[in-house]
C-alpha positions as CSV (number, residue, x, y, z in Angstrom):
1,M,0.0,0.0,0.0
2,F,1.1,3.5,-0.8
3,S,2.1,5.7,2.2
4,I,3.0,9.4,2.2
5,F,5.4,8.7,5.1
6,K,8.6,6.8,4.6
7,N,9.7,4.2,7.2
8,K,12.6,5.5,9.3
9,S,14.4,2.2,8.9
10,S,14.4,2.6,5.1
11,D,15.8,6.2,5.0
12,K,19.5,6.2,5.6
13,N,19.6,9.9,5.9
14,N,17.3,10.0,8.9
15,K,19.1,10.7,12.2
16,K,18.3,8.7,15.2
17,P,16.0,10.8,17.5
18,T,17.5,12.0,20.7
19,F,15.9,13.0,24.0
20,E,16.7,16.7,23.3
21,S,15.1,16.7,19.8
22,I,12.0,14.9,21.1
23,K,11.7,17.2,24.0
24,I,11.8,20.3,21.7
25,S,8.9,18.8,19.6
26,L,6.9,17.8,22.7
27,E,7.2,21.3,24.3
28,K,5.0,22.7,21.5
29,S,2.0,20.8,22.9
30,A,0.1,22.3,25.8
31,D,-0.6,18.9,27.3
32,Y,3.1,17.9,27.7
33,E,4.4,18.5,31.2
34,Q,7.8,18.0,32.9
35,S,8.3,18.3,36.6
36,Y,11.5,18.3,38.7
37,Y,11.8,16.9,42.2
38,Q,14.5,16.1,44.8
39,N,14.3,13.2,47.2
40,P,14.4,14.7,50.7
41,Y,16.3,11.8,52.2
42,T,19.0,10.9,49.6
43,G,19.2,14.3,47.8
44,L,18.6,12.6,44.5
45,K,17.3,14.9,41.8
46,F,15.0,13.5,39.1
47,S,12.4,14.6,36.6
48,L,9.1,13.3,35.4
49,H,7.9,13.7,31.8
50,F,4.3,12.9,30.7
51,V,1.4,13.8,28.5
52,T,-1.4,15.0,30.9
53,T,-4.3,14.0,28.6
54,L,-3.0,10.4,28.5
55,I,-2.1,9.6,32.1
56,D,-4.2,8.9,35.2
57,G,-3.4,11.7,37.6
58,K,-4.6,9.5,40.5
59,I,-1.9,6.9,39.8
60,L,0.7,9.7,39.5
61,Q,-0.2,11.4,42.8
62,E,-1.0,8.4,44.9
63,D,1.3,5.7,43.7
64,L,4.3,7.1,41.8
65,L,5.2,10.3,43.6
66,P,5.0,9.1,47.2
67,S,7.1,6.1,46.3
68,V,10.0,8.0,44.6
69,L,10.0,10.7,47.3
70,S,10.7,8.0,50.0
71,K,14.1,7.6,51.6
72,G,14.9,4.4,49.7
73,F,15.1,5.9,46.2
74,K,18.7,6.0,45.0
75,D,18.7,4.5,41.5
76,L,16.3,3.7,38.7
77,E,16.5,0.0,39.6
78,D,14.9,0.8,43.0
79,L,11.6,1.6,41.2
80,H,10.8,-2.1,40.9
81,T,10.7,-2.4,44.6
82,L,9.4,1.1,45.6
83,V,6.6,1.8,43.1
84,P,3.5,-0.4,43.4
85,I,3.1,-0.6,39.6
86,V,3.9,-3.8,37.7
87,D,4.7,-2.3,34.3
88,I,8.0,-0.5,34.8
89,Q,10.6,-0.6,32.0
90,I,14.1,0.7,32.1
91,S,15.9,1.5,28.9
92,T,18.7,3.5,27.3
93,D,17.0,3.6,23.9
94,E,16.1,7.2,23.2
95,S,14.1,6.2,20.1
96,I,11.3,4.7,22.1
97,I,10.6,7.8,24.3
98,E,8.0,9.2,21.9
99,Q,6.2,5.9,21.6
100,K,6.1,5.3,25.4
101,L,4.9,8.9,26.3
102,F,2.1,8.7,23.8
103,N,1.0,5.3,25.1
104,G,0.3,6.7,28.6
105,Y,3.7,6.1,30.2
106,T,5.4,8.5,32.6
107,M,9.1,8.8,32.0
108,L,11.5,9.3,34.9
109,T,15.1,10.5,34.5
110,I,17.7,11.0,37.2
111,G,19.8,14.2,37.5
112,G,21.1,15.9,34.4
113,S,21.8,12.6,32.6
114,Q,19.4,11.6,29.8
115,R,21.1,8.3,29.0
116,K,18.9,6.1,31.1
117,F,15.1,6.2,31.3
118,A,12.4,4.6,33.4
119,F,8.9,4.3,31.8
120,I,6.1,3.7,34.4
121,A,2.7,2.7,33.2
122,T,0.2,5.4,34.2
123,K,-2.2,5.2,31.3
124,N,-5.7,6.5,31.8
125,E,-7.9,3.7,30.6
126,M,-11.0,5.3,29.1
127,G,-13.6,3.4,27.1
128,R,-17.0,1.8,26.7
129,K,-18.0,-0.9,29.2
130,V,-18.9,-4.4,27.9
131,S,-22.5,-4.4,26.6
132,Q,-24.8,-6.4,24.5
133,P,-24.1,-7.2,20.8
134,E,-25.8,-4.7,18.5
135,V,-25.0,-6.2,15.1
136,E,-25.0,-9.9,16.0
137,F,-27.8,-9.8,18.6
138,S,-29.3,-13.1,19.7
139,V,-32.3,-13.8,21.8
140,V,-30.6,-16.8,23.5
141,G,-27.0,-17.2,24.4
142,P,-24.4,-14.9,26.0
143,K,-25.0,-11.1,25.9
144,E,-21.4,-9.9,25.8
145,A,-19.8,-8.0,22.9
146,F,-16.4,-6.7,22.2
147,V,-15.5,-3.1,23.0
148,E,-12.8,-0.7,21.7
149,S,-10.2,-1.7,24.3
150,L,-7.9,-4.5,23.0
151,S,-7.0,-5.5,26.6
152,D,-10.7,-6.0,27.5
153,N,-11.3,-7.9,24.3
154,L,-8.4,-10.3,25.0
155,N,-9.8,-10.8,28.5
156,L,-13.2,-11.8,27.1
157,V,-11.6,-14.4,24.9
158,R,-9.1,-15.8,27.4
159,K,-11.8,-16.3,30.0
160,R,-13.5,-18.6,27.5
161,I,-10.4,-20.4,26.5
162,P,-8.3,-20.6,29.8
163,I,-5.4,-22.7,28.4
164,K,-1.7,-21.9,27.7
165,E,-2.1,-22.9,24.0
166,L,-4.0,-19.7,23.3
167,T,-1.2,-17.6,21.8
168,V,-1.4,-13.8,21.3
169,E,1.1,-12.1,19.1
170,E,1.2,-8.3,19.0
171,F,2.1,-5.9,16.2
172,N,2.2,-2.1,15.7
173,V,0.8,-1.1,12.4
174,G,0.5,2.4,10.9
175,S,3.4,4.8,10.4
176,I,1.5,7.5,12.3
177,T,-1.1,5.7,14.5
178,H,1.2,2.8,15.6
179,T,-2.0,0.8,16.3
180,R,-1.8,-2.3,18.4
181,I,-2.9,-5.4,16.6
182,A,-3.2,-8.9,18.2
183,L,-3.0,-12.1,16.3
184,L,-4.7,-15.0,18.1
185,Y,-4.5,-18.7,17.5
186,L,-4.3,-22.0,19.3
187,D,-0.7,-23.3,19.2
188,G,-0.5,-26.9,18.2
189,L,-4.0,-26.8,16.7
190,A,-4.1,-24.1,14.0
191,N,-2.5,-24.7,10.7
192,E,1.0,-23.1,10.6
193,A,0.4,-22.0,7.0
194,N,-2.7,-20.0,8.0
195,V,-0.8,-18.4,10.9
196,N,2.2,-17.5,8.8
197,T,0.1,-16.1,6.0
198,M,-1.8,-13.8,8.4
199,R,1.5,-12.8,10.2
200,Q,3.3,-12.0,7.0
201,R,0.4,-9.9,5.6
202,I,0.1,-7.9,8.8
203,D,3.9,-7.4,8.8
204,G,3.7,-6.3,5.2
205,I,1.1,-3.5,5.8
206,N,2.6,-0.1,4.8
207,F,0.0,2.5,5.5
208,D,0.0,5.6,7.7
209,Q,-3.2,4.9,9.7
210,V,-5.1,1.9,11.0
211,T,-8.0,3.0,13.1
212,D,-10.3,0.0,12.8
213,S,-10.3,-3.7,11.8
214,S,-12.0,-2.7,8.5
215,F,-8.7,-1.2,7.4
216,I,-6.9,-4.5,8.1
217,E,-9.6,-6.5,6.2
218,Q,-9.1,-4.4,3.1
219,L,-5.3,-4.3,3.3
220,I,-4.7,-8.0,3.7
221,A,-7.6,-9.4,1.6
222,D,-6.7,-12.0,-1.1
223,N,-8.6,-10.0,-3.7
224,S,-8.9,-6.3,-2.8
225,V,-11.2,-5.5,-5.8
226,S,-13.8,-8.1,-4.9
227,P,-17.1,-6.9,-3.4
228,F,-17.2,-10.0,-1.2
229,P,-15.6,-9.8,2.2
230,Q,-12.9,-12.4,2.5
231,L,-12.6,-12.3,6.3
232,L,-15.5,-12.7,8.6
233,D,-15.9,-10.0,11.3
234,S,-17.6,-10.6,14.6
235,E,-18.4,-8.7,17.7
236,R,-19.2,-11.8,19.8
237,P,-16.4,-13.2,22.1
238,D,-18.2,-16.6,22.2
239,R,-18.1,-16.9,18.4
240,V,-14.4,-15.9,18.3
241,A,-13.6,-18.5,21.0
242,S,-15.6,-21.2,19.0
243,V,-13.7,-20.6,15.8
244,L,-10.4,-20.5,17.6
245,I,-11.1,-24.0,18.9
246,E,-12.0,-25.0,15.3
247,G,-8.4,-24.0,14.3
248,K,-9.0,-20.6,12.7
249,V,-6.9,-17.4,13.1
250,I,-8.2,-14.2,14.7
251,V,-7.0,-10.6,14.2
252,M,-8.1,-7.9,16.8
253,V,-7.3,-4.2,16.5
254,D,-7.1,-1.8,19.4
255,G,-9.9,0.7,19.0
256,S,-12.2,-1.7,17.1
257,P,-15.1,-3.7,18.6
258,H,-14.9,-6.3,15.8
259,A,-12.5,-9.2,15.4
260,L,-11.5,-10.6,12.0
261,I,-11.8,-14.4,11.5
262,G,-9.9,-16.3,8.8
263,P,-9.9,-18.3,6.7
264,T,-13.6,-18.2,6.1
265,T,-16.1,-19.5,3.5
266,L,-19.1,-18.1,1.7
267,V,-21.6,-20.2,3.6
268,E,-20.4,-18.9,7.0
269,F,-21.7,-15.4,6.1
270,F,-25.2,-16.8,6.1
271,N,-24.9,-18.7,9.4
272,A,-25.8,-16.8,12.6
273,Y,-24.0,-17.9,15.8
274,E,-27.4,-18.1,17.4
275,D,-28.0,-21.2,15.3
276,Y,-25.8,-23.2,17.7
277,F,-28.0,-22.3,20.6
278,L,-31.1,-23.7,18.9
279,N,-32.2,-27.3,18.1
280,F,-30.4,-28.5,15.0
281,I,-33.7,-28.9,13.1
282,V,-34.8,-25.3,13.8
283,A,-31.3,-24.0,13.1
284,S,-31.1,-25.8,9.8
285,F,-34.5,-24.5,8.8
286,F,-33.5,-20.9,9.5
287,R,-30.2,-21.4,7.5
288,L,-32.2,-22.6,4.5
289,V,-34.6,-19.7,4.8
290,R,-31.7,-17.2,4.7
291,V,-30.2,-18.8,1.6
292,F,-33.6,-18.7,-0.1
293,A,-34.1,-15.1,1.0
294,V,-30.7,-14.1,-0.5
295,A,-31.5,-15.8,-3.8
296,F,-34.9,-14.1,-3.9
297,S,-33.5,-10.7,-3.0
298,I,-31.0,-10.9,-5.9
299,L,-33.1,-12.5,-8.6
300,I,-36.8,-11.5,-8.2
301,T,-36.5,-8.0,-9.7
302,P,-34.3,-9.0,-12.7
303,I,-36.7,-11.9,-13.4
304,Y,-39.6,-9.4,-13.4
305,V,-37.8,-7.2,-15.9
306,A,-36.7,-10.1,-18.1
307,A,-40.2,-11.6,-18.2
308,L,-42.1,-8.4,-19.0
309,T,-39.4,-7.4,-21.6
310,Y,-38.7,-10.6,-23.5
311,H,-40.6,-13.6,-22.1
312,Y,-44.3,-13.0,-21.9
313,E,-45.0,-16.6,-22.7
314,L,-43.5,-17.7,-19.4
315,I,-46.1,-15.8,-17.4
316,P,-49.3,-17.7,-16.5
317,K,-52.5,-16.3,-18.1
318,D,-54.1,-15.4,-14.7
319,L,-51.0,-13.6,-13.6
320,M,-50.6,-11.9,-16.9
321,A,-54.0,-10.3,-16.5
322,T,-52.9,-8.9,-13.1
323,L,-49.7,-7.6,-14.5
324,V,-51.4,-6.0,-17.5
325,T,-53.9,-4.3,-15.2
326,S,-51.2,-3.0,-12.9
327,R,-49.1,-1.6,-15.8
328,Q,-51.7,-0.3,-18.2
329,E,-51.1,3.3,-17.1
330,I,-47.3,3.1,-16.4
331,P,-45.4,5.2,-19.0
332,L,-42.0,3.8,-18.0
333,P,-40.5,0.5,-19.3
334,P,-39.9,-2.2,-16.7
335,I,-36.2,-1.5,-16.3
336,L,-36.7,2.2,-15.5
337,E,-39.6,1.3,-13.2
338,A,-37.4,-1.3,-11.3
339,L,-34.4,1.0,-11.1
340,F,-36.5,3.8,-9.8
341,L,-37.9,1.7,-6.9
342,E,-34.5,0.0,-6.2
343,L,-32.7,3.3,-5.9
344,T,-35.6,4.7,-3.8
345,I,-35.1,1.8,-1.4
346,E,-31.3,2.4,-1.3
347,L,-31.9,6.1,-0.6
348,L,-34.2,5.3,2.3
349,R,-31.7,2.8,3.7
350,E,-28.9,5.4,3.6
351,A,-31.1,8.1,5.1
352,G,-32.2,5.9,7.9
353,A,-28.6,4.8,8.6
354,R,-27.0,8.2,8.6
355,L,-29.7,10.1,10.6
356,P,-30.0,9.8,14.4
357,T,-31.7,6.6,15.5
358,K,-35.2,7.8,16.3
359,V,-35.3,10.1,13.3
360,G,-33.9,7.4,11.0
361,Q,-36.6,4.9,12.1
362,T,-39.3,7.4,11.3
363,I,-37.8,8.3,7.9
364,G,-37.6,4.6,7.0
365,I,-41.1,3.7,7.9
366,V,-42.9,6.9,6.9
367,G,-40.8,7.5,3.8
368,G,-41.4,4.0,2.5
369,I,-45.1,4.2,2.9
370,V,-45.5,7.7,1.5
371,I,-43.2,7.3,-1.5
372,G,-44.5,3.8,-2.3
373,T,-48.1,4.9,-2.2
374,A,-47.5,8.1,-4.1
375,S,-45.5,6.4,-6.9
376,V,-48.3,3.9,-7.5
377,E,-51.0,6.5,-7.5
378,A,-48.9,8.8,-9.8
379,G,-48.6,6.0,-12.3
380,L,-44.8,5.8,-12.1
381,T,-44.6,2.2,-10.8
382,S,-46.9,-0.8,-10.6
383,N,-48.2,-2.1,-7.3
384,V,-46.9,-5.6,-8.2
385,L,-43.3,-4.4,-8.6
386,L,-43.6,-2.4,-5.5
387,I,-44.5,-5.5,-3.5
388,L,-41.6,-7.5,-5.1
389,V,-39.1,-4.8,-4.4
390,A,-40.3,-4.4,-0.8
391,L,-40.0,-8.2,-0.3
392,A,-36.6,-8.3,-1.9
393,A,-35.4,-5.5,0.5
394,L,-36.9,-7.4,3.4
395,A,-35.2,-10.6,2.3
396,S,-31.8,-8.9,2.1
397,F,-32.0,-8.0,5.8
398,T,-31.9,-11.7,6.8
399,T,-28.2,-11.9,6.1
400,P,-26.6,-12.1,9.6
401,V,-23.3,-10.4,8.6
402,Y,-23.6,-6.7,7.7
403,R,-20.7,-6.6,5.2
404,M,-22.3,-9.5,3.2
405,G,-25.6,-7.7,3.3
406,N,-24.1,-4.7,1.5
407,T,-22.7,-7.0,-1.2
408,I,-26.1,-8.6,-1.7
409,R,-27.6,-5.1,-2.2
410,I,-25.0,-4.3,-4.9
411,L,-25.4,-7.6,-6.8
412,R,-29.0,-6.8,-7.8
413,F,-28.0,-4.0,-10.2
414,P,-25.7,-5.9,-12.6
415,F,-28.4,-8.7,-12.8
416,L,-31.0,-6.0,-13.5
417,L,-29.0,-4.4,-16.4
418,L,-28.2,-7.8,-18.0
419,A,-31.8,-8.9,-17.7
420,Q,-32.8,-5.8,-19.7
421,L,-30.2,-6.5,-22.3
422,W,-30.7,-10.3,-22.9
423,G,-33.6,-11.4,-20.7
424,L,-33.2,-14.7,-18.9
425,L,-30.0,-15.4,-20.9
426,G,-28.6,-12.2,-19.4
427,I,-29.4,-13.4,-15.9
428,V,-27.8,-16.8,-16.5
429,F,-24.7,-15.1,-18.0
430,C,-24.4,-12.8,-14.9
431,F,-24.8,-15.8,-12.7
432,C,-22.0,-17.6,-14.5
433,L,-19.8,-14.5,-14.1
434,L,-20.6,-14.5,-10.4
435,M,-19.8,-18.2,-10.0
436,G,-16.6,-17.8,-11.9
437,H,-15.5,-15.0,-9.6
438,L,-16.5,-17.0,-6.5
439,L,-14.7,-20.1,-7.7
440,Q,-11.4,-18.3,-8.0
441,L,-11.9,-16.3,-4.8
442,T,-9.9,-17.4,-1.7
443,S,-9.6,-16.5,2.0
444,L,-6.0,-16.8,3.2
445,G,-5.3,-19.0,0.2
446,R,-8.2,-21.4,1.0
447,P,-11.2,-21.9,-1.3
448,F,-14.0,-19.4,-0.6
449,L,-16.7,-21.8,-1.8
450,E,-15.7,-24.7,0.4
451,P,-17.4,-27.1,1.2
452,L,-19.5,-26.7,-2.0
453,F,-16.4,-26.5,-4.2
454,P,-14.2,-28.4,-3.9
455,P,-16.9,-30.7,-2.5
456,R,-16.2,-31.9,1.0
457,L,-19.1,-34.0,2.2
458,K,-17.8,-34.1,5.8
459,D,-17.8,-30.3,6.1
460,L,-21.4,-30.2,4.9
461,K,-22.5,-31.2,8.4
462,D,-22.2,-27.6,9.5
463,A,-22.8,-25.6,6.2
464,L,-26.2,-25.0,4.7
465,I,-27.7,-27.3,7.4
466,R,-26.4,-28.1,10.9
467,F,-26.1,-31.6,12.1
468,P,-26.4,-32.5,15.8
469,F,-23.2,-31.8,17.9
470,N,-22.5,-35.5,18.4
471,K,-22.3,-35.9,14.6
472,Q,-19.6,-33.2,14.3
473,A,-16.6,-35.2,15.5
474,L,-14.2,-33.7,13.0
475,R,-12.9,-30.1,12.5
476,P,-13.5,-28.5,9.1
477,G,-11.2,-30.2,6.6
478,Y,-10.3,-27.1,4.6
479,L,-8.6,-25.7,7.7
480,Q,-6.1,-28.6,7.7
481,T,-5.6,-28.4,11.5
482,T,-3.0,-30.5,13.2
483,K,-5.7,-32.1,15.3
484,K,-8.5,-33.0,13.0
485,V,-10.6,-35.0,15.6
486,R,-12.6,-33.0,18.1
487,F,-13.9,-35.9,20.2
488,N,-14.4,-39.6,19.9
489,S,-17.5,-40.1,17.7
490,Q,-18.5,-43.3,19.5
491,E,-18.4,-41.8,22.9
492,G,-20.3,-38.8,21.6
493,K,-23.3,-41.0,20.6
494,E,-23.5,-42.7,24.1
495,K,-26.2,-41.4,26.4
496,L,-25.8,-43.0,29.9
497,D,-28.8,-43.3,32.1
498,I,-28.6,-42.4,35.8
499,D,-28.4,-46.0,36.8
500,E,-25.4,-46.7,34.6
């Protein structure tokens, strides 16, 4: 990726920053402060340097200062025993001063020497408390969702997988933001190729800012020009813990309440995690309903346009009479009529999403009713098409993952245009193009259409339908985990009575 800022390591002419040069730059900011003190018992002079807007003043006044003003303070090494703070780092590297100060550390130096520095963690932790999921809400199951703090998010995952094999690797990405990124996987279970691929792609990011996991998803995607998301994002700690145990790799970004899951497949975007809290028959029914709804949402309007433009003979006589009656006063051809309603629906969606919550809901409901009724009475659209477009919009909302829902909304338009050009042949041609794109699409190098293609019958147990848990003894084959067996299939079938 292109960056307007060069890496310091790649520029040989850049001089190594010194404390004096950093201090001159910091003094331009009003929230930078330096204080000088002298220990009353040992006479040791020292100074504190910190950014007031990033540190917790209570920690500074109640923990740090009373400790360093005690009679035992003679050297920086004494801080480990005097100060009741765990995170204390002593270094002679002047290049890390800026990074530490802007990460909430207080820097302590002794006397007039600036060759040795102590960095004490005094960060002011501000953020949202753990709350209910908003995007992946479920009626049953846990009600915890990730927040913007990476430390809190790692805590939510670790308490669900309290084992030493859960490995967390940290990176700093962004030449300006230096955003913390965590790579999570189960050591000894996850495929090393998947872990290495994710690690290399994160290391290879060359961009000036990373403020959300969405940036990472776009920067490391296998195909950056595809409208399909190639990493699954989730705000649910329980879902992240579940896929980690399956052998997948997770990326979490400080400041983002969404975790990225990879590798992933197309069918996973239509599976809600709530399916695992329901009976397998009910869950399988809901999954099939979602798949049908997505197909209906994409195809119903193009089929309407193709049938009325080229294929009158395919419409039953009784239905033809209804269509003729509804369109006898419509001056527009079917394609313009359909585009008018589709664009109107998209405008209402965008208006409802960008306005404040209460106003947005009102605009969505009232706007849909008023515009729909007015367009039919004005003779711009037929009432049949209005019903079809409304049902298609409703069906698109059944997609559990928001990113995939946006993709489904976009796909209708190329189908519409080709239906106008070539009728049903155009729809079939567009479908072939779509399938060709999906067949060559990958997620971390793994087939995106798995288990449909390449066909893996064993993985179909948790794809379009969900088998009972005791039938899912193997982990997904496409992940190629080092431990393919989850549990003994024979023991999983046994149900002991109380007298046994």
